[in-house]
C-alpha positions in Angstrom: 3.0 5.1 22.0 -0.6 5.8 20.1 -2.9 7.2 17.5 -5.7 9.1 17.4 -8.3 10.2 14.5 -11.3 11.7 14.5 -13.8 12.5 11.4 -17.1 13.6 11.2 -20.1 11.1 10.2 -23.1 13.0 9.7 -23.6 15.4 12.8 -21.7 13.2 15.0 -18.1 12.7 15.6 -16.4 9.2 15.0 -13.1 8.9 16.9 -10.7 6.1 16.6 -7.9 5.7 19.5 -5.1 3.4 19.6 -3.0 2.6 22.7 0.2 0.8 23.5 0.0 -1.1 26.9 2.8 -2.9 28.8 0.8 -4.8 31.5 0.0 -7.6 31.6 1.7 -8.2 28.2 2.6 -5.9 25.6 -0.6 -5.1 23.6 -2.2 -2.6 21.6 -6.2 -1.6 21.8 -8.1 0.5 19.2 -11.1 1.8 20.5 -14.1 3.2 18.5 -16.1 6.0 20.0 -19.2 7.3 18.4 -20.4 10.8 19.7 -18.4 10.1 22.8 -19.7 6.8 23.5 -17.8 3.3 23.2 -18.8 1.3 20.2 -16.0 -1.2 19.8 -12.5 -2.3 20.9 -10.1 -4.4 19.2 -6.8 -5.9 20.7 -3.7 -7.2 19.4 -1.1 -9.3 21.3 2.6 -7.5 20.7 4.1 -10.1 23.3 6.6 -11.6 20.3 7.1 -8.1 18.6 10.6 -7.0 18.8 10.5 -3.5 20.5 12.0 -1.7 17.3 9.0 -2.5 15.6 6.0 -1.5 18.1 5.5 1.7 16.7 5.0 0.8 13.1 3.0 -2.3 13.9 0.7 0.4 16.1 0.9 2.6 12.9 -0.3 -0.2 10.9 -3.0 -1.7 13.3 -4.3 1.8 13.6 -4.7 2.6 9.8 -6.0 -1.0 9.0 -9.0 -0.3 11.3 -9.3 3.3 10.1 -9.6 1.8 6.7 -12.1 -1.1 7.3 -14.4 1.5 9.3 -14.0 3.8 6.6 -14.8 1.4 4.2 -17.8 0.0 6.2 -19.4 3.7 6.2 -18.9 4.5 2.5 -20.6 1.1 1.8 -23.7 2.1 4.1 -23.9 5.3 2.0 -24.3 3.9 -1.4 
């Protein structure tokens, strides 16, 4: 389970990857790469999340981080 998006930022590629991990406990990590270099990792604990809600949570978490990054980039360009 996960998501992957990539956008061009000037001459560099910004990649946002969200993955689900089951060990040691359920969690989701969103990793932000710029030009292939890891820049930031966001983590959320999913231990209390029902199994049927996992993909919905992962999608929302990924979309929220993408929106935050895009808003920050737009703010820098103004």
